[in-house]
N, C-alpha and C positions, 0 to 999 in steps of 0.2 A: 859269787860276786859280792864284793863288799858294798856297804852302804854308799860310800862316796861314788863308787863306780856307777851304781844304779841312778843316782841323782844326776851324774854327768850325762848318762844316756838319755834320761828324760829331758834334760836341758837341751841336748842336741836335737831331739825329736821336736821339741817345742819351737826351737829356732827354725827348723825345716818347715813346720806348719805355718809359722809366721811369714817366712819367706814366700811360701806358696800363696798366702792370702794377699801379700803385698803385690805379687806378680799379677794376681787376678784383678786387683784394684787398678793397677796400671793398664791392664788390657781393656778394662771397662772404660777408663778415662780416654784411652786412645780411640776406641770405637765411637764414643760420644763426640770427641773432637772431629773425627771424620764425618759424622752425620751433620754436625754444625757447619762444617766447610761445604758439604753438599747442599745444605739448605741455603747458605749464603750465595752459592753459585746459581741456584734456581731463582732466588730473588733478584739477582743481577740480571739474569736472562729475562725475567718478567719486565724489569725496568727498561731493558733495551728494546723489547717488543713494543712497549707503550710508546717509547720515543720514536721508533720507526713508524708506527701507525700515525702518530702526529705529523711526522715529517712527510709521509706519503700524502696525508690530507692536505697539507700546505702546498706541496708540489702540484697536486691535482688542481687546486684552486688557481695556480699560477700558469697552467698550460693554456695558451691562447686557443688552441684547437677545440678543447673541451668546452671552454666558455662560449665560443662561437657556435658550436653544435647545439648547446643548451638554448642559447638565444634564438637560433633559427627554429628549433623545435617549438619553443614557446610561441613564436610568431605564426608558425603554421597552425598550431592549435587554436590561437586566437582568430586566424583567418577562417578556419572551419566553423568556428562559432558565429562569425559574421555572416557566412553563407547560409547557415541554418536559420538565422534570424531574418535574413532578407527573403527567404523562400516564401513564407506566408504572405508577405507584402505583395510579391509579384502575382501570386494566385488571386489575391483580392482585386488587383488592378485588372486582370483578365476577366474576372467576373463582371466588372462594370461594363466592359466593352460588349458583352453578350446580351445585355439588356435590350429587349425589343421595343421599338417605338410604338406609340399608340396606334391601333388599327383604325380608329375613327378619323384620323387625319390622312386624307389621300395624298396631299401635297408632300413635298420633300420634308422629311422630319427636320425640325429646327435643331441646329447643333446644340448638343448638350453643353450646359454651362460647365466650364472647367476651371477649377481652382487649382492653381499651381501648388503642388506639394512643397515647393521650395519655400513657401511662406511659413508653413508649420515647421519645416526643417530648419529654417533660419531662426525661428524663435527658440526651438529646442537647442540649436547649435550655439546660440548666445549663452544659454544656461550652462551647456557643457563647457564652452570656452571659459566662462567665468570660473567654473570649478577647477578646470585644468590650470588656469592662471593662478588661482589661489594656492593650489597644491604646489605648483612650480615655485611660486614666490617663497612659500614656507620652507621648502627643502633647499632652495638656493641660499637663503639666509643662513641655514644650518651649515651648508658647505663653506660659505664665505667665512663664517665665524670660526669654524674649525681650522680652515686654511691659515687664518691670521694667528690663531692661538698655537698651532703646532710649529714651534720654532726649534732651532737646534739646541736651545737650553731648556725646553719643556721636559718635565719629568715623565718617566714611563707610566707612572700611576695616573697622572692627569690625561695623558694621551689615550690610554686604554679606556678610561671613562668616557672621553669625548667620542671615540669611535663606537663605543657601545650605544651612546645616545643617537649617533648618526644611523646606526643599524636599525634602531627602533623607529626612527623617522622614516627611513626608506620603507620599512615594512608597513607603516601606517598609510603612506601615500601611494605606494606601488603594489604592495602585496607580495606574494611569493615570487622570488627572483633569485637567479644565481648570484647576484650581488650580495644577498644576505649571507650566503656561505662564505664569500670572500671577506666580508666585513667581520664575520664571526671568527674566521681564521686569524685575522690580524689582531682581534681582541685577545684571543688565546696566546698568540705569539708574543705580544708585548706584555701580557700578564705574567709570563714566566720570567721576565726580567725584573731586577730589583726596582721597587717603586720610585726610589729617590734618584736612580740613575737616569741619564739622558740617552737618547738613541745614538747609535753609531752614525757617522755622516752618511754612509752609503744606505743605511736603513731609512734615515730621514728623507733622503732624496727619493728613494723608492716609494715611500708613503705619499709624498707630495704628488708624484706622478700618478699614483693610484687614485688620489682624490680627484684629479682632473678627469681621469678616465671614468670614474664612477659618476661624476656630475654629468658628463656627456651621455652616458648610458641611461641614467635615471631620468634625464630630460626626455629622451626618446620614449622611454617606457611610460611616462606620465601622459604624453600626448597620444600615444597609441592606446592606452587604457581608456582615456576619455573620448577619443575619436570613435572607438568601437563600442563604447558604452552607450 
């Protein structure tokens, strides 16, 4: 075989090897592209799961039956606490009735002087009433202010901040309550909207209705708290 023929054979072999390398590189790029697509699909799935969890939380907070069940459960727990507190007081009253009159006096024992517990309860009640009125006045002013400020032209950023402040006020005067979950759900819901945007008309109307409902419920919760306290 002449020299040029050997060079031609070597050139053909080199071209074949280069073609094989190029094919391997293409295969590697294709596999990498497939893995990236799978990763993007998984990330999309995670995002969908997060949105679904958030939507489920919001829907649970809006189901009247669940809210009513939680409210009734809290009332029953508070009622059991009141019975437990009242039991020692009744035992003490029975103990007074068992006290025996002095043996040295043969005549009818003089009736024991009785001081109506209503006097002490009235004094304590005045203090409790004052505390309840103070708490109610503070939270009523907060509700009134927010109701006036939440207009159809209010920005989502301002509304989210006002509802967050209202949530803190409810927690201060009422304590743990299903309303805190609802208020927090609204804060999260509006926080996802652009801060400079305004609420849609139907969302604004829904929020105004919620404010009225929350005020009614927080009023009952405050009076119940201080009445049983």
